[in-house]
KOLMAR-618909 format. One record per residue: x, y, z of N, C-alpha, C in turn. Coordinates in steps of 0.001 Angstrom, whole numbers, plus 500000, padded with zeros to 6 digits. Example, Ala and Ser with C-alpha at 12.3 -4.5 7.8 and 13.67 -1.06 7.14 Angstrom:
513190494310507800512300495500507800513200496700507800512850497750507080513670498940507140512900500030507870
This chain:
500862498808499976499953500035500022500908501222500013500465502307499293501091503563499325500595504433500500501468504758501440501037505404502590500464506840502272501042507434501243500588508825500797499152508837500320498602507640499988497233507621499438496154507439500520496607507298501803495679506963502891495499508138503813494269508232504412494004509209505414492951508649506404493373507681507267492391507041508148491837507947509181490633507658509671490075508263510826490924507879512022491273508860512839492215508587513963491391507842515084491364506587515034490762505799516135491548504450516206491522503873517469492298502671517659491852502004518968491995500693519013491942499976520236493335499785520676493661500118521930495000500129522483495296498964523371496391498234523160496667496932523810498021496957524481498229496077525482499463495741526021499741494264525824501051493939525612501483492532525595501720492078526964501040490901527395501110490382528733501660488928528810502164488446527602502719487102527582504018486931528344504328485681528667505571485372529327506784485353528451506537484893527203507665484725526211507971486049525576508974486041524646509308487194523869508109487597522958507734488839522905506573489227522108506687488813520640505628488422520007505742488092518581505890489357517806506239489203516489506414490362515712505126491013515410505181492229514967503950492928514608503227492283513471504013491704512511503383491050511372502598489786511819503074489135512841502329487984513433500966488461513985501009489589514662499671490071515132498761490446513978499371491113512878498569491411511697497952490154511106498739489107511040498179487832510477496956487364511265497033487504512614495902487176513475494752488063513156495022489329512971493901490244512636493217489922511297494052489479510398493435489011509092492470487893509312492814486939510197491958485735510377490753486025511221490647487153511798489475487426512637488204487751511890488325488119510575487214488365509769487274487421508569486352486469508636486368485438507608485112485485506736485188484798505578484026484723504683482928483912505386481668484309505158480581483629505788479387483743504864478829482616504552477625482635503575478028483176502279477291484199501762477646484821500533478451486104500733478934486321501885479810487483502225481226486974502173481965487460501218483364487013500998484326488150501547485311487655502239486376488588502752487735488161502191488392489128501508489661488865500811490648489945501117491817489586501455492879490556501636493467490906500269493397492252499976493782492730498615495104493540498683495576493891499862496834494543500004497434494279501405498757494049501533499374493726502786500694494491502900500895495189504029502072495936504209502112497294503585503104498109503838503145499489503272504426499553502349504190500233501188505369500436500334506288501443500988507606501193500841508572502104501324508739502169502783508205501118503537508419501086504947509785500717505312510416501471506150511833501270506535511950501137508056510921500769508758510959500818510185511129499481510813511637498485510026511971497231510624511031496084510396509972496319509604509023495239509398509573493999508721510568494266507860511154493132507168512242492434507969512585492963509083513657492431509977513100491869511226513221490597511384512713489961512644513482490523513843514781490710513667515615491180514820515120492568515227514924493445514315514457494777514706513033494727515304512225493857514817510818493855515263510737493158516625511727492436517082511672491818518307511873492779519477512381493985519182512611494953520222511268495801520375510494495527521410509174496088521584509296497612521809510428498187522115510498499603522321510611500390521020510968499634519915511095500257518615509768500537517994509638501688517279508429502029516587508254500990515389507075500510515135506852499694513997505353499888513574505061499638512314503722499792511733503522498818510631502361498280510601501998497276509519500438497431509310500011496780508228498609496839507988498167496127506678496841496131506458496371495461505278495003496110504897494559495839503648493233496226503169492528494966502751491290494827503306490468493705502955489286494116502181488818493334501318487637493484500510486510492619500908485328493248501238484169492531501631483114492597500580482634491464500102481627491416499027480467490560499496479253491083499184478063490281499531476877491096499364475630490499499576474413491236499433474398492458500352473853493597499914473727494743500843472764494415501934472750495279503026471897495014504166470460495086503799470036495732502740468603495889502419468117494756501430469049493788501099468699492816500140468695491418500766467938490446500249467901489118500755469191488432500366469464487275501123470721486594500886470910486107499529469801485760498808469965485236497396469789486324496399469908487655496809469782488734495839470870488767494865470551489270493624471506489425492593472392490689492865471986491513493795472738492751494108473976492352494958475146492829494635476321492585495374476998493912495737477261494056497002477900495289497500479367494892497847480256495768497338481670495597497593482229496804498330482995496587499472483583497699500126484978497275500606485808498282500871487204498049501327487364498502502733488087497714503544488303498124504966489863498106505233490258499173505892491670499320506175491947498922507674492988498120507867493444497789509233494929498217509363495237498917510464496610499388510696496937498944512140498117498374512319498601498138513647499858498907513797499966499581514921501074500480515238501611500224516596502922500055516779503536499792518033504504500899518442504385501314519762505241502279520249505395502123521743506618502051522167506960501955523627506213500799524347506104499639523664505468498587524267503966498505524202503387499572523636501894499554523471501549499402522005500402498848521709499968498605520351498646499225520080498513499912519055497260500549518623496735499817517318495516499312517412494963498704516253493798499498515714493984500004514509492813500753513870492157499835512896490855499654513009490090498772512052488639499236512054487936498753511077486557499135510945485675498315511956484389498635512102483530498116513124483504496606513275483159495783512215483039494373512343484329493709512790485490494187512258486800493528512606487111494014514014486778495232514410487095495727515791486248494875516807485040494578516415484229493691517363484817492286517379485304491798516281485949490424516293487201490501517114487934491602517103489119491758517942488772491700519451487661492389519790487174492401521151486866490976521580486196490220520732485833488844521104487082487955521226488108488177520379489358487445520451490011487746521713490045488956522219490705489378523452490041488641524632488738488400524571487986487699525642487910486228525447488464485705524339488243484291524043489099483369524908488850482090524678489520481016525433490222480124524414491526479868524526492466480396525544492728481887525348493064482578526384493264484004526288494555484302525505494464485264524588495667485676523817496565486415524750497859486580524326498815487327525208498738488759525122497583489294524846497347490736524774496143491088525743496206492274526276495051492734527029494817494224526663493582494576526942493259496043526815493970496889527820494315498051527512494832499009528510493714499243529486493925499101530834492871499200531833492067500523531732490773500462531961489909501607531862490420502793532703490989502477533968491422503548534763492561504336534185493376503659533378494433504383532598493883505247531468492928504654530826492223505465529720491582506691530285490865506461531415490247507630532077491221508708532447492290508273533087493287509251533599494022509996532481494131509336531351494853509931530242493978510849529452492727510466529198491929511213528145490655511835528731490177511551529890488912511990530301488885512817531597489889513685531695489961514629532848489610515972532566489383516297531244488976517654530840487519517763530861487014518898530265485588519191530234484888518262529246483906517507529774483220516452529029482244517132528048482268516772526783481455517378525739480244516406525371480474515118525452479374514091525167479527512935526049478362512408526438478348511178527296477283510273526745477657508962526704476701507896526345476517507068527539475365507104528135475139506405529464474174505235529358474377504187530108473445503055530135472961502907531530471656502578531692471080502464532971471583501240533724471911501453535039472225500269535883471167500112536866469926500522536562468714500424537373467782499460536676466919498754537408465889497978536795465044498737535826464630498167534633463825498874533676462521499279534287462140500563534069460846501072534501460450502215533606459184502557533696458642503546532790459135504981533192459588505207534374459913506491534882461323506904534673462149505956534158463572506277533851463982505676532515464767506340531744465195505798530456466221504629530684466227503670529699467224502597529768468609503087529534468711504115528712469970504736528380469774506090527844470763506931527837470644508321527363471926508865526885471920509835526027473108510492525571472981511990525898474116512565526281474161513936526627475214514739525890474968515954525617475988516803524996475953518182525635477099518809525654477133520102526346478548520603526363478826521682527241480145522261527309480976521659528396480312521316529515481010520796530646480043519870531439479871518627530949478808517751531439479046517353532945480267517444533414480491517166534829479579517985535741479330519234535302478409520103536056476967519869535808476605519157534732475287518916534369474698517621534972475551516715535409475037515553535958474387515753537274473254514965537502472421515161538738472648513995539653473073514234540916473366513199541832472205512261542130470997512765541973469792511983542235469364511255541012469269511965539871468810511395538608469790510404537974471062510745538030472018510030537251472845509040537984472603508805539260473398507885540046473237506407539585472161506111538870471888504742538373472322504604536915473119505538536418473590505428535028475088505191535084475590504326534171477072504042534074477497504572532705478765505061532712479261505579531477479665504509530475479227504592529254479702503727528239480801504333527456480517505530526931481539506278526088481476507721526506482540508515526167482565509876526470483510510601525437483179511869525189484094512749524468484454513884525421485803514173525550486253515155526455487297515997525860487334517298526317488403518247525942489716517692526611490781517594525707492050517169526216492653518316527020493103517912528248493958518823528994495376518777528466496219519664528861497619519697528386498402518463529007498421517458528128499098516204528525500659516316528707501193516963527654502681517203527712502944518220526655503815519167526949504128520171525927504754519721524672505366518512524668505999517958523466504988517411522441503740517219522872502746516599522043502063517715521201502091517505519866501585518613519027500261518208518291500082516940517973498936516445517253497821516130518115498096515772519380497097515261520366496480516473521019495502517136520355494806518288520863493360518209520594492594519101521242491184519232520951490406518229521824489435517560521142488522516713521817488803515276521505488770514366522532489055512914522255487831512154522729487520511079522001486459510196522461487115508896522974486339508225523971486922507031524557485774506120524990485940504818524732485063503800525345486045502986526204486237503334527462487273502734528304487255501229528389485974500658528555485894499229528703486471498429527499486326499062526348486826498427525119488189498921524702488793499755525594490116500366525266490115501021523954489073501685523542488933502298522289488992503847522401489828504446521602489897505892521617489761506414520202489163507602520064489078508239518691489195509679518731489752510340517710490115511734517753489414512481516601489281511928515476488657512638514350489356512288513018488969512916511988489570512678510636490947513181510571491787512680509697493106513170509474493276513532507977494203514398507744494431514921506311495415514022505636496345513401506339497384512511505782497606511303506642498237510262506011498583509117506821499621509449507884500564510346507553501486510760508613500830511450509673499792512220509410499014512842510496498361511846511393497836510775510819497214509687511562498239509047512467499466508698511842500486508013512623500909508893513798501117510184513594501609511055514604500557511157515739499289511250515451498280511325516420498193510137517318498192508970516600498080507728517374499333507503518224500506507824517634501750507677518385501772508511519608501370509748519480501255510617520686500293510131521682499182509467521271498215508884522206498859507750522982499668506895522303500408505904522987501418506410523917502063507515523536503045508129524387502414508630525614501225509282525558500497509741526686500059508632527587499605507512527030499227506333527882500483505790528636501620505696527939502775505172528551503197506027529674503096507322529585503445508269530720502558507951531914501311507765531788500362507439532811500685506078533456500974505125532622501327503780533118502584503805533969503562504430533414504843504554534128504694505278535429503853506269535446503679507130536670502700506490537659502006505435537194501035504793538079499752505618538319499455506488537315498294507418537397497080506722536955496047506613537772494776505984537419493574506853537856492494506620537200491266507325537547490041506382537373489503505904538460488509504887538411487168505465537901486801506656538395485536507244538024485714508758537614485723509023536342485919510390535873484732511281536145483534510669536347482301511433536565481673510955537867481759511770538958481521511307540269480087510866540593479127511396539820477719511037540166477186509751539572477997509149538657477571507981537978477775506709538785477148505567538438477231504374539157478667503929539321478956503305540498480323502891540740480563501456540348481813501150540031482164499869539454482792498985540533482473497664540473483109496724541386483747495623540514484694494878541100485481493920540296485373492487540867484304492231541679484176490922542263482879490307541856482949489267541000481755488579540535481082487806541638481812487459542710481209486677543769480096487372544514480143488760544483479068489440545202477829489550544393477800489139543193476639489263542267475838488070542397474515488203542495473588487055542689472236487445542365471483486420541701470041486569541533469627487333540323470091486959539137469708487730537902468197487630537718467580488759537485466092488725537335465676489444536018466560490120535322466135490818534060467240491017533157467037490712531921468048491046530833467428492019529854468103493221529801467436494320529015468334494645527818467866494547526606468635494887525428468764496353525224469826496795524557470023498182524067469529498290522670468548499129522422467924499259521092468964499909520126468749499711518901469688500293517872469709501769517852468536502386518374468445503839518372469466504419519422469972503695520337470766504236521407472261503897521180472625503349520044474043503089519745474715504418519543476024504407519851476805505585519673477197505827518188477657506930517844477975507241516487478935506277515862479951505872516584480932504941516027480262503576515804479305503136516644478647501818516482477834501787515226477328502968514875476416502982513636477229502640512328478518502573512389479250502148511226479226500590511038478790499919512015478858498432511996477413497866511778477216497403510407475965496855510097475577495597510880476561494804511137476284493568511869475865493816513321476474494804513910476086495114515247474647495736515374474323496551514326472970497168514243471992496037514094472244495014513215471361493921513008471181493129514285472254492863515064472147492188516365471294492950517314471474494303517357470688495084518198469180495059517889468908495076516570467488494943516160466864493558516526467624492494516355467150491203516774466820491153518269467849491631519099467652491512520593466525492457521078466406493640520474465393494593520940463958494103520733463769493254519672462415492735519407462216491343519857463229490763520496463169489340520942462473489188522282462041487975522543461668487541523879462867487090524651463212487755525736464273487346526601463846487431528044463469486323528640462813486332529935463454485341530914463953485820532049464474484920533101463284484335533874463099482990533762461920482403534307462126481804535737463343481814536176463619481232537504464881481831538090464701482719539152465874483403539705466558482436540594467920482279540396468731481347541097469916482088541743470488481477542841471667482074543375472841482148542466473825483089542723474965483160541898474714484079540718475771484175539885475678485076538738475182484422537494475134483064537390474618482413536212473122482493536098472591482291534916471160482396534700470695481675533505469377481458533321468908480916532081467650481714531705467493481877530356466335482732529906465595481887528851464308482184528833463490481800527675463697482802526653463862482390525425464216483402524357463696482985522992463501483983522145463069483766520784462965485048520014463332485056518787463255486208517921461768486540517716461514487884517538460149488331517251459209488237518362459654487986519569458787487986520732458118486666521117458403485615520387457919484278520664458953483313521179458665482418522020459669481609522621460156480571521616461488480415521553462151479445520625462837478338521448463080478603522711463861477695523502464520478377524688465517477731525249466223478297526411467699478518526119468179479575526736469600480003526590470189480108527995471324479444528248471997479588529544473138480533529382473582481160530565474594482063530518475473481885531810476766481703531583477694481587532713478631482730532645478566483843533467479569484907533510480877484443534098482005484985533551483282484626534157484161485902534116484882486071535181485716487249535385487157486943534907487725487850534125489080487723533674489599488995533162490835489333533543491500490550533162490687491759533451489958491712534614489127492825535002487914493048534272487452492043533437486220492230532579485428490963532710484120491096532712483231489944532708482990489458531312483278488168531073482962487500529811481799486623530025480981486235528949479887485419529023479990484199528138479482483043528654479446481833527900477953481508527720477415481982526521476009481724526190475903480467525415474888479668525677474672478391524971473232477928525018472903477134524017471503476534524056471436475619525316470242475635525949470107474852527196469015473844527075468904473211525895467918472148525754466509472698525662465622471814525304464209472203525294463926473113524110464756473104523071464557473980521889463232473594521171462366474510520990461079474191520281461096474841518914461919475816518636461934476443517352463311477074517131464217476386516446465531476821516269465599478101515449464705478271514516464761479454513667464467480736514546463772480581515606463558481728516523464668481872517547465205480687518037466204480721519051467636481110518565468015480587517460469399480708517002469801482181516707468948483043516129469333484446515887469626485192517202468834484856518183469040485502519548470287485020520169470528483670520076471774483105520685472999483688520013473014483705518662474189484285517975474395485761518321473313486524518452473470487963518746474081488119520151473630487270521069474182487322522477475678486923522495475982485872521731477404485417521692478309486342521047477889487002519975478748487917519224478785489344519876477654489765520438477545491149520987476936491150522319477602490552523321477010490616524734476955492029525264477658492896524719477571494312525259476223494973524975475408494252524118474066494892523750473006494581524780473361493849525827472388493683526958472962494032528277472038494505529182472378494737530513471653493745531417472389493196532409471782492108533269471618492719534642470468492618535218470189493162536555470023491973537532470609492252538695470687491257539805469925491766541052469396490884541805468743491170543104469781491674544128471033491306543885472047491788544832472329493306544746471618493990543815471833495392543592472934495755542616473251494756541737474335494990540696473714494903539313474488495428538426474094495309536993475413495064536262475390494096535252476553493883534411476339494570533087477155495602532796477020496420531574478335496350530818478270495841529582479426495820528759480652495320529430480543494171530154481634493508530784482022494141532146481348495065532563481669495700533876480560495486534857480827495384536099479843495173537249479684496575537927478427497015537972478167498288538611477184498124539766477418498845540812476662498919541966476053500369542135474766500478542379474184501794542511473762502074543901474173501277544807473742501452546228474302502795546823473345503566547286473721504811547993472782504983549159473126505789550143472193506053551261470964506724550806469777506097551054468539506664550598468134507763551570467757508929551095467266510065551901465772509848552143465383510237553334463922510125553701463156511191552849461981510745552369461095511667551656460372512460552743460463513807552700459939514562553820458488515047553729457765514695552661456483515308552431455354514279552260455364513322553200454229512401553303453091513112554016451806512812553566450645513306554230449718512119554407449517511734555681448669510568555994447218510928556160446328510298555389445007510663555362444044509358555579442858509629556086441907508553556334441101508314555093441065507073554613440280506720553434439102505875553762438698505841555046437606505006555533436326505377554737435611504283554283434374504542553494434596504552551986435857504555551567436147504635550166436992503417549700436880503011548489437640501939547952438913502338547468440015502016548196441330502566547805441805501922546465441238500861546016441598500294544753440968500978543543439823501661543769439108502243542647439487503738542441440108503975541337440583505362541087439404506335540737438544505883539916437435506795539442436162505978539373434991506616539241433708505925539145433648505162537837432865504073537807432740503342536523431883504161535513432205504034534286431472504740533265431908504303531894430992504341530930431344503929529570432086504976528743432088506242529200432733507277528503433143508361529504434068509341529110434416510406530077433236511149530631432236511470529753431068512249530273430351511558531459430176510171531348429476509495532365430404509484533616431672509335533448432569509320534629432502510690535303432584511793534658432587513123535218431207513329535951430118512842535372428803512988535931428595512232537228429368511100537288429118510222538479430002510521539660431042511388539541431990511642540632431265512185541851431458511526542963430835511950544267429339511973544225428789511138543328427267511125543168426757509785543583425792509831544522425154508558544898426117507734545697426316506479545166427081505475545822428580505434545383429029506536544839430452506571544356431401506541545577432231505448545620433251505310546655434649505329546145434808505946544969436100505970544373437007507034545009438253506974544621439213508006545141438925509365544574438234509440543365437845510733542892436780511344543843435911510547544364434877511016545264435562511507546631436609510759547018437415511180548168438017512543547990438533512840546796439211514149546504438102515235546645436913515004546049435847516038546122435451516321547588435461515260548394435105515386549805436183516106550571437406515760550357438594516283551044438830517707550772438468518108549473438658519561549086437391520304549066436463519969550007435120520512549990435016521902550617436052522322551300436004523572552034437139524515551603436790525670551162437825526719550849438506526446549502437841525769548601438513525323547365437594525441546137438205525744545028437655525455543721438379524224543233437661523237542680438284521963542175437562521659540854438378521347539848437876520911538568438532519616538160437826518628537658438372517324537191438724517467535710439954517013535407440333517080534010440708515649533491440127514597534203440404513291533782439961513024532310440866512437531544440592512104530169441889512208529231441739511978527958442903512055527115443572513408527200444881513492527315445595514683527340445418515527528554445085514933529627444738515611530875445925516411531463445573517557532076446513518283532842446927517570534141445913517058534832446000516208536007444661515682536245444453514742537177443183514267537423442234515358538006442845516213538898442135517385539346443037518601539386442476519796539285443178521035539519442444521772540614443180522140541645442531522802542814443074524158542944442234525187543306442641526547543613442047526887544984442872526986545983442486527208547329442238528720547582441489529017548582441257530404548886442544531101549395443484530364549816444777530968550249445807531152549092445208531079547838445996531288546645447107530195546389446698528953546752447548527818546396446973527159545131447751526988544174447335526293542947447954524917542968447058523853542849447585522581543126447100521542541925448081520880541408447763519777540421447676518434541238446611517762541113446384516554541862446355515353540958447210514298541188447224513110540429446866511906541353445934511115540883445357510081541713445631508710541048446019507763541937446251506362541476445716505427542515444939504419542091444427503461543063445454502476543571445273502023544796446164501024545431446049499724544633447053498946544631447003497613544060446294496528544953446115496938546226445416496011547204444701496893548267443701496324548872443000497001549984443271496232551291444102495181551280444353494325552442445021495138553489444727495034554747445343495789555830446860495475555927447261494318555582448711493999555590449420494137554329448923494957553371449556495069552032450950495596552223451854495084551390453309495450551539453631496777550911454941497058550887455421498347550271455828498022548831455414498874547938455635498676546534456049499943545792457264499921545153457666501021544387456887501166543094456484499969542528455625499945541340454395500760541510453766500689542690452555501405542893452660502905542668453874503479542877454094504873542763454757505344541527455279504356540685456051504801539552455231505533538481454077504977538126453282505578537059452797506975537387452162507019538683451599508313539055452703509388539243453927508983539776455019509962539870455495510393538500455481509520537478455823509839536167454879510845535594453548510631535831452520511571535324452734512957535901453087512990537257453228514264537921454456515019537291455559514265537018456714514918536396456410515451535080455729514643534172455479515045532793454630516285532709453775516503533637452801517645533533453203518851534318454416518934534712454893520135535507454693521460534681454726521426533327454564522614532588453288523339532743452307522584533234450952523278533423450878524042534761451974524116535468451999525026536643452107526480536227452158526779534945452058528132534452450526528420534310450112529490535007448669529869535024448184530079533550448967530714532779448572531034531428448334529734530613449278528804530706449110527552529908448011526737530535447884526726531846446810525978532497445426526503532098445267527856532080443955528376531676443606528097530275444665528194529348444474527869527978443966526412527756444648525537528497444318524076528310442928523782528980442678524265530139441369523961530742440259524709530053440567525771529323439508526455528551439032525753527351439716524633527007439335523791525868439025522358526316437982522154527140437725520835527674437399519821526544437613518564526777437317517559525821435860517059525946435078517555526872433656517264527012432927518441527449431651518540527250430840519769527449430796520257528915430700519337529898430492519709531276431423518985532235432698519319532231433603518650533116433328518919534651433472517902535420433123518024536816433887519139537490433218520056538109433808521200538785432970521531540090433677521836541159433040522069542451433641523384543112432756524014543855433215525053544698432602524865546086433581524721546997433136524362548469432277523125548449432538522156547586431834520873547605430578520863546751430146522014546135428937522083545335429334522180543916428508521542543040428747521538541566428623522903540997429616523247540223429614524568539424430056524317538030430186525301537236430697525191535815432154525492535825432895524991534885434332525262534772434551526757534372433602527298533705433845528725533337433997529640534516433201529357535574433406530083536865434800529926537465435191528610537377436514528291537969437593529081537171437487529129535873438552529879535034438440531358535300437283531868535585437257533349535821437940533635537180437879532767538121438525532989539437439984532742539285440374531728538418441741531423538256442560532543537660441946533319536735442628534397536024442521535802536674441967535833537875441816537081538606443214537713538859444061536881539477445436537384539826446339536239540009447343536084539215448260534941539351449576535393540002449693536548540500450958537026541001451269536418542345450261535925543146450514535499544455450378534007544657450152533220543513449911531808543626451107530993544178450916530105545162451832529156545571451535527859544843452537527312544165452350526079543331452616524869544142451824523832543917451978522517544575451536521436543631452202520280543739451787519088543114451508518015544186450299517378544030449910516395545049449719515020544428450297513988544880450093512628544462449247511937545503448162511347545082447319510584546000447394509119545623448045508340546452448228506883546247448168506224547584447077505633547996446880505102549372447435503767549613448268503254548654448800501934548830449637501723550107450453502741550398451345502624551544450600503098552773450679502239553874449930502578555084450982503067556119450543504004556937451504504651557912452140503645558858451395502606559267451926501679560172453048500858559541452830500494558317453920499736557574455085500591557327454866501864556992455983502793556780456822502948558007456165503162559166456996503362560390457772502119560808457147500952560529457835499680560862459027499528559942458897499837558690460025499714557769461057500771558031460675501944558453461670502973558815462547502540559975461994501842560862462638501390562071463450500111561925463200499420560807463837498118560614465320498181560331466031497131560271467420497075559946467670497286558513468863497665558091469064497995556748468984496809555777469052495513556359468948494373555518467454493976555314466557494658555966465077494232555875464628494466554470463828493520553976463258493648552629462334494853552534461516495098553618460674496294553607461487497585553542462645497609554253463483498726554341463998499050552897464401498038552212464926498155550828463842498670549927462615498133550048461537498567549207461126499997549472461086500384550757460833501719551167461885502703550581463125502279550553464237503067550039463932503306548507463513502324547770463172502532546367462118503557546192461007503456547029459889504330546922460324505766547196461083505990548297461468507381548664462509507934547672463347507088547114464334507580546116463522508028544914462490507322544518461691507679543358460974509048543662460384509144544813459656510367545158460585511560545385461757511354545854462741512430545965463149512924544614463297511982543728463638512389542325462522513277541688461284512838541904460112513600541405460038514909542076460316514932543343460257516232544048461327517258543543462558516672543242463595517507542701463156518203541423462421517415540543461935518073539317460914519117539636460097518836540614459010519752541015459537521059541555460497520971542475461048522212543048461830522995542055462345522380541008463114523108539980462201524094539223460883523898539292459950524827538558459210525664539586459715525714540822459151526656541813457956526162542548457697524814542545456592524194543228457172523229544270456230522503544981456704521446545836455755520274545657456182519151546142455467517906546029455082517328547389453833516953547519453411516166548646452745514880548160452869513807548977452315512505548641451335512131549732450133511852549354449109511451550258448950509901550304449129509337551485449076507851551628448091507587552788447924506333553106446827505854554015447195505958555445446315506639556240446555506702557684446188505366558336
């Protein structure tokens, strides 16, 4: 290959040699890299160029290449031919593309630049059995070298159980994201990748400037496009030089972003897998989008059935699985710790009922285990080969309001009705024992109250007190009316999410505009407990908004005060104590959002 005709994107997986014997030559490593990407089906892989023309840095000399402190570079171009991603396997259309691989060695470190599929094959080879004599540069070294400046982009994956009130993953961009992370909202997220402004690593480095991207667990770094091959070589060489300085100085950084989930390195503390959550293709990072095979695997897993049917001790588990959401059989998984990273042994576990549904899921898990997050009852999550713990001291939620619901059905949110008009007409009428009737009774003195239940609602009720308090009221029925009912975070998740989503209506102007266009002719409205029209409510609402105190109220009587006090006094290992911690963490998070818009949150539960 002619070096002057190349201008690779400056990205590389960085490795250390950890074998006992003399390191092999760089050409031997290149031969291994060639073998990682093989022809499969109608997709043919052929090496069309090997080595660089005019190279004089010792590649042709085994003696020179044996000295690992000498600079060396080698590479090849492979041609991949096969049906494009949008065509069937037997299509007459053939897509041909070329991929460049470059291996560069400097001061005992090796940088491997290659395209997405070969890079993923390299990652699998590093984790394979038997282990090759190379390892990734540890994440703490990557962090200390490249992620100490102002963070510009973050790709985060949830280390919390999947729920409607929190995203599974999220990406952020900004000028200094260290200051934007929220200690309450973001503590259950773990960093996957980041882009950060480089601090002054060393005055001798001239090409290594600006913003660098890194995926520490994969030992992957990227800088941007280059104008010449020499520019690529200089940038990558300076990156290896910077890493070597950190290694020699013993400089490490375990957590570059303090509010994110913490990492542990002991698989023995992990036990009781209960959920496997795939990462959808829409949440892949920019670099991942170059890899068609990874995108295809993400699509398979995100639409597949993957269900743990029996929680067992230890870190191993078994799932029912099948492509397209139907069961095809069982897949077992045995996690193993090695070189500071968790690897997975996925395999069919008998009882296969439909191989066509099972095998695509099994292959996707085997080839791209980083596409799933595994949650454990021990409070851990395995994400991209790392174990994270999100355990923090839970703060007490300070705004409980304990009320008597005697005479009302705590399970029934609203009166029965075939349509919204019937429901509104039946509230607090006759034998209505629903929580809606309780609201009308509770707010019968000194209040205007209007019900907005229905599609696109502001809240279940909007209350305007005589003391100029404007209140959005969200109601949710208890999952049980048993006196001994337990503590449940699920009971509060949906109603807390509704409260957060509708905070924008605490603006009097927007609230009046929305309530002024009701979805039915006569929405239920009361003044001091007597039926009125909403028009009168709106006239009073718009009299003067300058003195309003804003409040959000969640009414969910599932939690009983006696159970709350017992759990609060219990030991930290108590199951009820842990469940209460989940509930109060959720409510503190909702309250933080509420106070950020100048209001406060109270939660009404059962006396």
